[in-house]
SEFI-772948 format. One record per residue (C-alpha): residue in three letters; x, y, z. Coordinates in nm, 4 decimals, m for minus. Layout:
N
@rest:ALA&c1:X&c2:Y&c3:Z
...
END
This chain:
195
@rest:MET&c1:8.7368&c2:6.8798&c3:8.8675
@rest:GLU&c1:8.6454&c2:6.6237&c3:8.6028
@rest:GLU&c1:8.2715&c2:6.6828&c3:8.6400
@rest:PHE&c1:8.3088&c2:7.0526&c3:8.5477
@rest:ARG&c1:8.5070&c2:6.9894&c3:8.2314
@rest:PRO&c1:8.3042&c2:6.9773&c3:7.9068
@rest:SER&c1:8.3007&c2:6.6454&c3:7.7223
@rest:SER&c1:8.4815&c2:6.8024&c3:7.4250
@rest:TYR&c1:8.8018&c2:6.8442&c3:7.6294
@rest:GLN&c1:9.0640&c2:6.5760&c3:7.6178
@rest:GLU&c1:9.3498&c2:6.5643&c3:7.8649
@rest:TYR&c1:9.7001&c2:6.4680&c3:7.7629
@rest:GLY&c1:9.9734&c2:6.3995&c3:8.0152
@rest:GLY&c1:10.3208&c2:6.5174&c3:7.9210
@rest:GLY&c1:10.6475&c2:6.3487&c3:8.0135
@rest:ASP&c1:10.7092&c2:6.6048&c3:8.2863
@rest:GLY&c1:10.3728&c2:6.5413&c3:8.4518
@rest:GLY&c1:10.2257&c2:6.8637&c3:8.3097
@rest:ARG&c1:9.8918&c2:6.8801&c3:8.1413
@rest:ASN&c1:9.8045&c2:7.0144&c3:7.8013
@rest:LEU&c1:9.4464&c2:7.0670&c3:7.6944
@rest:GLU&c1:9.3456&c2:7.0551&c3:7.3335
@rest:ILE&c1:9.0132&c2:7.1446&c3:7.1754
@rest:ILE&c1:8.8597&c2:6.8444&c3:7.0071
@rest:ASP&c1:8.5253&c2:7.0075&c3:6.9249
@rest:GLY&c1:8.4754&c2:7.3712&c3:6.8217
@rest:ASN&c1:8.1510&c2:7.3911&c3:7.0223
@rest:VAL&c1:8.3527&c2:7.4146&c3:7.3444
@rest:LEU&c1:8.3686&c2:7.7909&c3:7.2988
@rest:LYS&c1:8.0053&c2:7.8231&c3:7.4025
@rest:TYR&c1:8.1258&c2:7.7768&c3:7.7619
@rest:VAL&c1:8.3106&c2:8.1110&c3:7.7555
@rest:HIS&c1:8.1574&c2:8.3588&c3:7.9989
@rest:LYS&c1:8.0332&c2:8.6636&c3:7.8128
@rest:PRO&c1:7.9449&c2:8.9675&c3:8.0204
@rest:CYS&c1:7.6000&c2:9.1135&c3:7.9596
@rest:TYR&c1:7.5653&c2:9.4848&c3:8.0190
@rest:ALA&c1:7.2133&c2:9.5427&c3:7.8891
@rest:SER&c1:6.8992&c2:9.3463&c3:7.8242
@rest:THR&c1:6.6103&c2:9.4146&c3:7.5950
@rest:TYR&c1:6.2638&c2:9.2799&c3:7.6527
@rest:PRO&c1:5.9741&c2:9.2509&c3:7.4090
@rest:PRO&c1:5.7042&c2:9.5154&c3:7.4442
@rest:PRO&c1:5.4080&c2:9.4132&c3:7.6608
@rest:PHE&c1:5.1204&c2:9.2520&c3:7.4759
@rest:ASP&c1:4.8149&c2:9.4754&c3:7.4502
@rest:HIS&c1:4.4954&c2:9.2674&c3:7.4279
@rest:HIS&c1:4.2727&c2:9.5654&c3:7.3432
@rest:HIS&c1:4.4582&c2:9.6823&c3:7.0353
@rest:HIS&c1:4.5464&c2:9.3421&c3:6.8981
@rest:GLN&c1:4.3776&c2:9.3027&c3:6.5614
@rest:LYS&c1:4.4625&c2:9.0748&c3:6.2803
@rest:GLN&c1:4.6042&c2:9.2875&c3:6.0038
@rest:THR&c1:4.6297&c2:9.1710&c3:5.6493
@rest:VAL&c1:4.9532&c2:9.2395&c3:5.4756
@rest:PRO&c1:4.9562&c2:9.2539&c3:5.0966
@rest:LYS&c1:5.1575&c2:8.9704&c3:4.9492
@rest:LYS&c1:5.4864&c2:9.0614&c3:4.7923
@rest:LYS&c1:5.6171&c2:8.9229&c3:4.4701
@rest:LYS&c1:5.8022&c2:8.6008&c3:4.5141
@rest:LYS&c1:6.1767&c2:8.6380&c3:4.4656
@rest:SER&c1:6.4301&c2:8.3694&c3:4.4166
@rest:SER&c1:6.6011&c2:8.2639&c3:4.7382
@rest:SER&c1:6.9498&c2:8.3514&c3:4.6127
@rest:LEU&c1:6.8388&c2:8.7038&c3:4.5278
@rest:SER&c1:6.6826&c2:8.7596&c3:4.8710
@rest:ILE&c1:6.9908&c2:8.6243&c3:5.0497
@rest:LYS&c1:7.2155&c2:8.8397&c3:4.8370
@rest:SER&c1:7.0116&c2:9.1536&c3:4.9062
@rest:TRP&c1:7.0085&c2:9.0773&c3:5.2801
@rest:TRP&c1:7.3839&c2:9.0159&c3:5.2846
@rest:ASN&c1:7.4614&c2:9.3406&c3:5.1010
@rest:ASP&c1:7.2210&c2:9.5490&c3:5.3077
@rest:PRO&c1:7.4278&c2:9.8381&c3:5.4528
@rest:LYS&c1:7.2112&c2:9.8548&c3:5.7652
@rest:MET&c1:7.2884&c2:9.4913&c3:5.8473
@rest:LYS&c1:7.6585&c2:9.5468&c3:5.7884
@rest:ARG&c1:7.6557&c2:9.8424&c3:6.0266
@rest:LYS&c1:7.4728&c2:9.6504&c3:6.2970
@rest:MET&c1:7.7120&c2:9.3560&c3:6.3104
@rest:ARG&c1:8.0900&c2:9.3677&c3:6.3307
@rest:LEU&c1:8.3277&c2:9.0742&c3:6.3613
@rest:THR&c1:8.6291&c2:9.0307&c3:6.5834
@rest:GLY&c1:8.8679&c2:8.7437&c3:6.5328
@rest:TYR&c1:9.1561&c2:8.6111&c3:6.7325
@rest:LYS&c1:9.3795&c2:8.3077&c3:6.7392
@rest:MET&c1:9.5819&c2:8.1168&c3:6.9972
@rest:TYR&c1:9.9114&c2:7.9410&c3:6.9229
@rest:ALA&c1:10.0881&c2:7.6599&c3:7.1029
@rest:ILE&c1:10.4581&c2:7.6819&c3:7.1858
@rest:GLU&c1:10.5388&c2:7.4971&c3:6.8631
@rest:GLY&c1:10.3759&c2:7.7751&c3:6.6617
@rest:LYS&c1:10.0715&c2:7.5726&c3:6.5588
@rest:ILE&c1:9.7299&c2:7.7325&c3:6.5904
@rest:LYS&c1:9.5416&c2:7.5837&c3:6.8855
@rest:THR&c1:9.2244&c2:7.7925&c3:6.8757
@rest:SER&c1:9.0744&c2:8.0482&c3:6.6439
@rest:LEU&c1:8.7500&c2:8.2244&c3:6.7108
@rest:LYS&c1:8.5290&c2:8.4688&c3:6.5279
@rest:LYS&c1:8.2773&c2:8.6711&c3:6.7297
@rest:ALA&c1:8.0062&c2:8.9062&c3:6.6077
@rest:HIS&c1:7.9360&c2:9.2217&c3:6.8027
@rest:LYS&c1:7.6427&c2:9.4597&c3:6.7948
@rest:TRP&c1:7.6804&c2:9.7930&c3:6.6239
@rest:ILE&c1:7.8700&c2:10.0588&c3:6.8180
@rest:LYS&c1:7.9031&c2:10.4217&c3:6.7145
@rest:LYS&c1:8.1571&c2:10.4658&c3:6.4367
@rest:LYS&c1:8.3828&c2:10.6865&c3:6.6468
@rest:TYR&c1:8.4520&c2:10.4132&c3:6.9024
@rest:ARG&c1:8.3854&c2:10.0995&c3:6.7000
@rest:SER&c1:8.7314&c2:9.9613&c3:6.6303
@rest:ILE&c1:8.8892&c2:10.0430&c3:6.9662
@rest:VAL&c1:8.5992&c2:9.8886&c3:7.1604
@rest:HIS&c1:8.6074&c2:9.5728&c3:6.9508
@rest:GLU&c1:8.9842&c2:9.5397&c3:6.9984
@rest:ALA&c1:8.9455&c2:9.5743&c3:7.3765
@rest:LEU&c1:8.6599&c2:9.3232&c3:7.3803
@rest:ALA&c1:8.8621&c2:9.0775&c3:7.1700
@rest:CYS&c1:9.1493&c2:9.1053&c3:7.4183
@rest:LEU&c1:8.9164&c2:9.0391&c3:7.7122
@rest:LEU&c1:8.7569&c2:8.7388&c3:7.5388
@rest:THR&c1:9.1016&c2:8.6019&c3:7.4536
@rest:ILE&c1:9.2025&c2:8.6054&c3:7.8194
@rest:GLN&c1:8.8745&c2:8.4373&c3:7.9166
@rest:VAL&c1:8.9242&c2:8.1589&c3:7.6599
@rest:VAL&c1:9.2854&c2:8.1070&c3:7.7699
@rest:LEU&c1:9.1798&c2:8.0748&c3:8.1346
@rest:ASP&c1:8.8910&c2:7.8426&c3:8.0479
@rest:LEU&c1:9.1308&c2:7.6164&c3:7.8597
@rest:GLY&c1:9.3593&c2:7.6000&c3:8.1624
@rest:TYR&c1:9.6659&c2:7.7782&c3:8.0243
@rest:ARG&c1:9.8618&c2:7.9864&c3:8.2748
@rest:ASP&c1:10.1641&c2:8.1118&c3:8.0746
@rest:VAL&c1:10.0423&c2:8.3185&c3:7.7799
@rest:VAL&c1:10.1545&c2:8.5884&c3:7.5384
@rest:ILE&c1:9.8679&c2:8.7916&c3:7.3932
@rest:GLU&c1:9.9450&c2:8.9767&c3:7.0715
@rest:GLY&c1:9.7335&c2:9.2565&c3:6.9312
@rest:ASP&c1:9.7662&c2:9.5072&c3:6.6490
@rest:SER&c1:9.6164&c2:9.7965&c3:6.8464
@rest:ARG&c1:9.8954&c2:9.9938&c3:7.0111
@rest:THR&c1:9.6402&c2:10.1877&c3:7.2197
@rest:ILE&c1:9.5035&c2:9.8715&c3:7.3800
@rest:VAL&c1:9.8505&c2:9.7357&c3:7.4565
@rest:LYS&c1:9.9590&c2:10.0673&c3:7.6118
@rest:LYS&c1:9.6466&c2:10.0814&c3:7.8290
@rest:LEU&c1:9.7032&c2:9.7231&c3:7.9430
@rest:HIS&c1:10.0607&c2:9.8103&c3:8.0465
@rest:ALA&c1:9.9628&c2:10.1372&c3:8.2190
@rest:GLN&c1:9.9396&c2:10.1410&c3:8.5983
@rest:ASN&c1:9.6762&c2:10.4145&c3:8.6251
@rest:GLU&c1:9.3128&c2:10.3855&c3:8.5248
@rest:ASP&c1:9.1778&c2:10.6200&c3:8.2601
@rest:GLY&c1:8.8215&c2:10.7321&c3:8.1999
@rest:SER&c1:8.7988&c2:10.6196&c3:7.8394
@rest:VAL&c1:8.5164&c2:10.4290&c3:7.6747
@rest:ILE&c1:8.7090&c2:10.1022&c3:7.7053
@rest:SER&c1:8.8234&c2:10.1394&c3:8.0667
@rest:ALA&c1:8.5823&c2:9.8674&c3:8.1879
@rest:TYR&c1:8.7194&c2:9.6156&c3:7.9364
@rest:ILE&c1:9.0786&c2:9.7106&c3:8.0198
@rest:THR&c1:9.0171&c2:9.6785&c3:8.3952
@rest:ASP&c1:8.8534&c2:9.3367&c3:8.3478
@rest:ALA&c1:9.1384&c2:9.2205&c3:8.1231
@rest:LYS&c1:9.3995&c2:9.3319&c3:8.3782
@rest:SER&c1:9.2224&c2:9.1564&c3:8.6647
@rest:LEU&c1:9.1842&c2:8.8337&c3:8.4644
@rest:SER&c1:9.5479&c2:8.8457&c3:8.3535
@rest:GLU&c1:9.6563&c2:8.8463&c3:8.7195
@rest:ILE&c1:9.5179&c2:8.4921&c3:8.7502
@rest:CYS&c1:9.7768&c2:8.3720&c3:8.4975
@rest:ASP&c1:10.1289&c2:8.2880&c3:8.6136
@rest:THR&c1:10.2740&c2:8.4832&c3:8.3219
@rest:CYS&c1:10.0673&c2:8.7054&c3:8.0937
@rest:ILE&c1:10.2501&c2:8.9267&c3:7.8450
@rest:PHE&c1:10.0687&c2:9.1760&c3:7.6233
@rest:LYS&c1:10.2599&c2:9.2397&c3:7.3030
@rest:HIS&c1:10.2022&c2:9.4735&c3:7.0087
@rest:VAL&c1:10.2460&c2:9.3350&c3:6.6575
@rest:LEU&c1:10.2152&c2:9.5185&c3:6.3298
@rest:ARG&c1:9.8904&c2:9.4794&c3:6.1429
@rest:LYS&c1:10.0626&c2:9.3148&c3:5.8467
@rest:GLU&c1:10.2050&c2:9.0512&c3:6.0850
@rest:ASN&c1:9.8569&c2:8.9937&c3:6.2218
@rest:GLY&c1:9.7295&c2:8.8846&c3:5.8803
@rest:LEU&c1:9.5880&c2:8.5520&c3:5.9939
@rest:ALA&c1:9.3526&c2:8.7163&c3:6.2439
@rest:HIS&c1:9.2422&c2:8.9591&c3:5.9720
@rest:LEU&c1:9.1872&c2:8.6696&c3:5.7317
@rest:LEU&c1:8.9900&c2:8.4869&c3:5.9994
@rest:VAL&c1:8.7531&c2:8.7806&c3:6.0341
@rest:THR&c1:8.7123&c2:8.8618&c3:5.6658
@rest:GLU&c1:8.7010&c2:8.5134&c3:5.5144
@rest:GLY&c1:8.5634&c2:8.3118&c3:5.8071
@rest:ILE&c1:8.8286&c2:8.0406&c3:5.8025
END
């Protein structure tokens, strides 16, 4: 088992013989499995139509101005959305916090899809860290209700919900709990401020 564990993990033995894993390096989160549903490939290279085109030079702008205009570009803001989540230890201390960017999704489904994806990624991180008794809190009542429901619906997020349910069965205890958005302020701060 040791050879599969990343070097950034450190194992601590408790008095009761249990094991607690703690993240020493934030780069450990690159080991989280992320499902890929679509791939894009570059267009094929056409040798016949390839000609060197000259592009007129633009005026040189200061670097801070170009960064500022890129950052405030509404098209870029629409294409990338952030989801943040956090994991606490029993003592109430934050063990892990993660911010993940997602590609643009139609406005109608954007927030609900990102909430479902954040829930799925949370379960994956918890399982990768070796925890088996977890409580997952979210501020989306719809997601929590769908996770508690026995039947499968045909909604846009049904694939994420089904994956989250199947991964939660690996845990000894996995409780999905709804919290008010104002109580979930740290996750919101994590997304907006990038702490």
